[in-house]
C-alpha positions as CSV (number, residue, x, y, z in Angstrom):
1,M,0.1,0.1,-0.1
2,K,1.4,3.4,-1.1
3,H,1.0,6.3,1.3
4,R,2.4,9.6,2.3
5,C,3.9,10.2,5.7
6,P,1.4,12.3,7.8
7,I,4.1,14.2,9.4
8,C,6.7,15.2,6.5
9,K,4.4,13.9,3.5
10,K,7.3,11.7,2.0
11,P,6.0,8.7,-0.1
12,T,5.8,5.6,2.0
13,D,5.1,1.9,1.2
14,S,3.8,-0.6,3.5
15,A,6.0,-3.4,1.7
16,T,9.3,-1.6,2.2
17,D,8.9,1.0,5.2
18,A,8.8,-0.8,8.7
19,D,7.3,2.4,10.1
20,F,4.3,2.7,7.9
21,P,2.2,4.6,7.5
22,F,5.4,6.8,8.6
23,C,8.6,7.1,6.7
24,S,10.9,6.7,9.6
25,D,11.0,6.2,13.3
26,R,11.4,9.7,13.9
27,C,8.2,10.8,12.2
28,R,6.4,8.1,14.0
29,L,7.5,9.4,17.2
30,M,7.0,12.9,16.2
31,D,3.4,11.5,15.8
32,L,3.3,10.2,19.2
33,G,4.5,13.2,21.0
34,A,1.7,15.3,19.1
35,W,-1.1,12.9,20.5
36,A,0.6,13.0,23.9
37,A,0.7,16.7,24.0
38,E,-2.8,16.8,23.0
39,N,-2.1,18.6,19.9
40,Y,-4.6,16.6,17.9
41,V,-8.5,17.4,18.6
42,V,-11.8,16.9,17.4
43,S,-12.9,20.4,16.6
44,E,-16.7,19.5,17.4
45,P,-18.8,16.7,18.0
46,I,-20.0,14.3,15.2
47,F,-23.8,14.8,16.5
48,D,-25.6,16.3,19.1
49,E,-26.2,13.9,21.9
50,E,-29.2,15.7,22.7
51,D,-30.8,14.7,19.3
52,L,-30.5,10.9,20.2
53,P,-33.5,9.0,21.7
54,E,-33.4,9.2,25.6
55,G,-32.6,5.5,25.9
56,D,-29.3,6.0,23.8
57,R,-27.9,8.9,25.7
58,R,-25.1,8.3,28.1
59,A,-25.6,9.1,31.8
60,P,-23.2,11.6,33.3
61,Q,-20.2,9.8,34.6
62,E,-19.3,10.2,38.4
63,H,-15.7,10.4,39.6
64,G,-16.3,8.5,42.8
65,H,-14.7,5.2,43.7
66,D,-16.7,2.0,44.1
67,N,-15.7,-0.8,46.0
68,D,-15.2,-3.0,43.0
69,D,-12.5,-2.9,40.2
70,T,-14.9,-1.7,37.7
71,I,-13.4,1.2,35.6
72,H,-15.7,4.2,35.0
């Protein structure tokens, strides 16, 4: 599969580039750093949750601790 590196735009190929879709380990790490620094964001919600039927809406999550090991 041919593609362009999302960081530097150099052509890449899944058959030859071990870091595909990146062209190098450097670009792969730059992308990871951008995620870690929260440089990538979703600019707006895909849909308004208020438009969903009431049964499909997510309940607000509480940040308290339970006695079990459930992750909230």
